N, C-alpha and C positions, 0 to 999 in steps of 0.2 A: 507848249505843244509837245506831245510825246506819242510814241507808237505803242499800241497795245499788242504785245507779242514779242517773240524773240527775233533777232536778226537771222537771216538765212545763211546756210552754207553756200559755197560756190556751186555745188551740185544741185541744189534746189532751184537755182535760177531766180526768176523774179517771183516774189511772194506778195500777197495782198494782205494788209492788216488794217485795223481800225485806228484812226487818228484821234487823239484826245487833246483836250485843252483845259485850262483853268480860266474861268471868267469870273471876275470879282472874287467871291469867297467860295464858289462851287466848282466842282470838277465835273467834266462832261466827256463821255465817250458815246458817240452816236453810231449805231450800227445801221447801215442802209437797209431799207426794206426792198425785197425783190419786186413787189407789185407797185411800189409808189412811183417808180421812174426816177426817184431822187438818187443820185449816185452816192450820197452820204459822205461822211468824213472818212475817206480812205486814203491809204498811202501804199505805194508800190515800192518795194525795196529789192535791191540786187547787190550781192557781194562781188566786188571787182578784184582783179589782181592787185597785189600790193597791200591787201588787207583793208581796203576802203569800201564804203558802201555808197550807192547812188540811190537817191530818193526821188520819187515822182508823186506829186500831190495834185491830182486833177482839179480840185476845187480850191486852189491856193488863193484865188481872188476872194473867195467867200471868207477866208480867214483874215485877210487884210495883211498878211505877212508876205514878204518878198524874198527872204533869205532862208536857206536851209543849209545847215552845217553837215559836214561829213564826219563820220565816226570811224576811227581806225581800230581794227580788230587787234587787240594786244595778246590774244591767246596763242598765236603762232610764233614761236621763237625764231623761225626762219626769216621773218620779216625784218628782224634787226641784225641778222648775220651778215657777214661780208664774204659769204661763199662765192667763189668765182664761177663754178660750173653748175652746181645744184645743191639742194638742201632737203633734209628730211627732219621731221619733228620726232625726236627719239625720247619719249616720256617727258615732254616739256622742255627738252634741251635740243638745240640745233646740232645737226651733224652734217658736215659738208660731204658731198658726194662727187665722184669723178665720172667723166664720160666713159663709155664702154671701151675706148681705145687707150685709156690711161689707168694707172694704179695709184693708190694712195700711199704716200711716203711721208709719215708724220702728219703735218697739217696741209701738205701740198699734194697736188695731182701731178704726176710725172709720167713720161713715157716708160713703158716696162724696161727698156734697155738701160734706163738711167738708174735702176735699182740693181746693184750688184752684177751688172752685165749678164743677167740670168744664167750664169754658169758657163757662158761661152769663153773658150780659151783665147779667142781673138776678136772677131767682130760680131756684134749683135745688130739685127735689123728689126725694127718695129713694123708689124703688119697692121693693116687697117682695122682688123677685127680685135685688136688688143693683144694678140699673141706675138711671140718673137721667133726669129729664126737665126741660128748661128751660121756665120759664113767664115770662110778661110781665105787667106791670100792665094793667089793663083798657083803658087809653088807647093801648097799643102793640100791635103785631102781631109774632108770632114769625116770623123770616125762614126762608128755605129751608134754611139750615144747621142749623136746629133749636136754635140757641144765641143768636142775636142778636135783640134786640127793636128795632123801628124804628117810625116813625110811618106 
């Protein structure tokens, strides 16, 4: 048994295809007739997260089969990545991404203050929006450059 047509993308949702089989030495793909009331040999397919597909065959009892295998989509390199926060397919290779409040440092996502203390002479404070603010000890004043503390 096989499906006539391509597997859908996640954006396409559930698609309807013709279901085919081989019986004895002949191959058969039956398209349902709109006027016959016969649902025909059809299959509904949906792409799920993780790169797997779900199949629904309304007339499975007609076929005599009870098991349907799932196929994993191997075209997305992000499925095999170990990215912690997110991943994008960059021309067939995975690239890990960071959440908005973090920056990439090598292969890791870190808080912005962890990378070179963003030029702050004393203390760096991470903000929720991914920006940083320099702070000074109580006995010093933050300079006009917003990075250097002085007396």
